[in-house]
N, C-alpha and C positions, 0 to 999 in steps of 0.2 A: 671121661675125665682123665683116664690113663693116657690116651693119645695126646691130650692137651699138655700133660706134664712132660712127656717125652719130647713132644714138638717144641716146647719152650726151651728145653736144654739145647736141642739142635740149632734153633734159631740164634740163641745167644752165642754159641761157639762159632757158628757160621759168620756172624757179623764180625767177630774178632779176627777171623782167618780169611776174610773174603778176598784179599789181594793174592792169596795163594791158589785160588781156583782158576783153572784154565778157561772156564766159561763164566767168568765173574759178571759179565754184562747180564746174562740170563739170571744169575743168582740175585743180583741187585734188583732186577725187575720183580722177581718173586717176592723178595723182602718188602719192596715198596707196596706191592699188591696186598700183602698180609697187613702191613701198617694201615693202609687205607680201609681194608675190611674191618679192622679193629675199631677205627674211628667211626665207621658207619654202623657198627654193631652187627655185621653180617657174619654170623657164626658159621654158616655153611661154607662161605668163601674162605674163611680162616682155616677150616678143616681141610678143604680141598687143596689150598695153596701150601699148607704145612706138609701135606702128603707129597705134593710135587717137589717141595724143597728137600724132603728126606730122600726122595728118589734121586735127585741131582747129587746130593751129598754121597749117597751110596755108590753112585756111578763114578764120582771123582775119587773115592777111596780105592776103587778097583784099578783105576787107570793113572792116577796122578801120584807119582812116586814121592814127591815132596810132601803131599798130604798124608800118604800112606805111612811115611816114616815120622810124621809129626807126633811129638810126645803128647801134646794136649789132646789131639784126637784119639790117640791110643788110650789115654786115660779116660776120655769121654766114653769110648766104646765099652771099657770095663765097667764104668759107673752105670751106663745104660743097661748093660746085661744084668747087673745085680738089682738095679732099680726095677727093671722090667719083670724080673722074677718075683720080687715082693709085691709089686702092683698087680701082676696077673693072679697071684695067689689071693690077694685081697679081693679082687673082682670075682674070682671063682667062688670064694667063701660067701661073698655077698649074694651071688646068684643062687646059692644053696640056702639062703636065709641064715647063714652062720655068721651073724653080725659080730660076735665076740672075736672069732678068728680073723675076720676081715679087719677089725680095729687093730688087732695085734700086728698084722702084716703092714698096715698103713703106718703104724708107729715105727716099725723097722725101716720103712722107706723114709719116713720123716727124719730119722737120725742121720741117714746118709745125706739127705737133701740139706739139712742144716750144716753139716760138716763141709760139704762141697760147694754149696751155693750161698750159704749165709742164712741167718735167722729171718731176714726180711726179704727173701726171694719169692718170686711168683710160684715156684715149685712148692715151697713150704706152705704158702697161702692156699694153693689148690688142695693140698693134702689136709690142711685144717678144715677146709670146706667139706671134703669127703668124710672126715671124722665126725663133723657136725651132723651130716646127713645120717650117718650110721647110729650115732647116739640118739638122734631123734627117732629113728626106726625102732630102737630098743626101748623107747619111752623115757630115756634119761634126758629130759628137756633142759635141765640146768647145765649139764655137761655140754650138751649140744650148743647152748647159748655161748658158753665160753669159747668153743671152737670157732663158731661163726664170728664172734667179736675179734678173735685173734686174726682171722683171715681178713676181716674188714679193715683193721688197722694197717695191715701190710699192703693191701690193695690200694688204699688211699695214699699211703706213703710212696709207693713206687709207680702208680699209674695215674694218680690224681683223683679228685672227688667225684668225677663224672664219667668214669670208665664203665665198660660193659661188666667187668668183674665186680665192681662196687654195686652196680644195679642188681646183679644176680644175687649178691649177698644180702642186699636189702630185701629181696624177694624171699630168700630163705628165712630171714628173721621175721618177716611177715607171716610166713607159714607156721613158724614156731610159736609166735605169740597167739595166732589163731588157735593152734592146738592147746594152748594154755587157757583159751577162752578169754584172753585179754584183747578184745576186739579193737579198742582204741589204739593200742600200741601196734597191733597188726596193721590197722589202717594207715598209721603214720609211716610205717616202713614200706608198705605197698605204694603209697603216693610218692615216696622218695625214689623208689625204683621207676615209677611211671614218669617222673620228671626227667630222669636221665634217658630212658628209652625214647620218649617223645622228641628229645633233642637230637637223637641219632638218626632215626629212620622211622617213618610212620607205617612201614610195611614189613615189620619183622615179627617172627613168632614169639619172641620174648615179650614184646609189647602186648600182643594178643593174650598171652598167658597171664600177664599182669592185670589186664582188663578183666579176664575171667576170674582171677583171684579176688579182685575187688567186687565183682558181681556175686561170687559165692559168699563173701564176707557180709555184704548187704543183705543177702538172703538169710544168713544166720541171724542177722539183726531184725529180720522181718520187714525189710523195706523193699517191697516188690518193684516199685517204680524205678528205684536206683539200680536194683539188680538187673532189670531189663535194659536199662541204659548201657551198662557196661558189658553185658552179654552180647548185645547187638554190636558194639564196637569190636569185641573179640571175634565175633562171627565174620564180620566184614573182612578183617585181616586174614583169618584162617582160610576163608573162601578165596581170597586173592593169592595167598602164598601156597596153600595146600590143595586147593581145588574144591569144588562143591561135593565131590564124592568121597572125600576123606572122612574117616570115622569121627574125628574131632569136630569137623565142620557140620556134619549131620547131627551130632549130639547137641551142639549149640543151637542149631535150627529147631530141633525138637523142644529144647528148653525155652526158646523164645516163644514158640507157639503155646506152650503150657502157661508161661507167665502172662502172655496177652489174654488168655482165657480167664486167668485168675483176676486180672485187673478189670476186664470187661464185665465180669460177674459180680464185682464188688458193688455194694449199695452206694449210690452217689451221695 
C-alpha cells in the first residue's frame, strides 16, 4: 500500500506536467496502460507500470533541466521524502506487530496528505484503509469500521461506485463484519465486492479471494454445499493465475477434497 500511495502522487503530477517531458509519447503510453489496468482490475499490471513510470520520471529529473528546475516537482520531491519516511516507519512498526506506533505514523502521513492533496484524495483514502486494517488487527472493530467507511466514501466520490478500490473496501468491510460474527452483513459486503470484480475480469486474484471469503463464510454458517461451490470457483482462478503448485492453490485443493468427503459421507 505504501507503493500505491507514492505512485498515486507521481501519476497525478506527471499528468499535470506531461507536456514538459522530452519523452512524453512514452509517458502518455504508460499512463494509458495504467488506466486500462485499473479498468480491468489488473493490480499486478498497475504495480509494474507505476514502477515503470517512476523510473521514467526519475530519469527525466536527471536530464531535463526544465523539469529539474520546476517548482511543483521540487515540492513534490520534498513531500514524497517526508511521506515516505512516515510510511516506511508505519510499515516497519506494522511488521514488528507494533500496531500502536504504526497508527501514529500513518496519522502523521495523513495530516500531510490532507494538507497537500485534499481531504477527498485517493492518498487520504488509502491511508484510511491502512488505519482500518491496523485498528482491526488491534481488535478495535468499531474504529476500524469508521476508517473503512471514510475510505469508501472517498473512493466512490473520486472513482465511481464500481472501482477496484471500492470493491476492495467492500471486502474489508465483509471481513470486519465476519469478525463481529455478523454473517448477514458480511455476506452483503462480500457480494457487493463480487459484483464489481466479476464485471472487471474473471481471472483476477481479488475475485478468487472474494470467492474464498464467501466459501469461508458459508462454512462458518455450516453450509458445506455452498462452501464447496465457492471454494471450487476460487481454486479455478488461483490455479489459472498462480499455478497448480502455489501454496494457496494447493490449500484450496485440499479443502475441496475434505468438503467432498464430508458431503459424500452425509446421510441422504
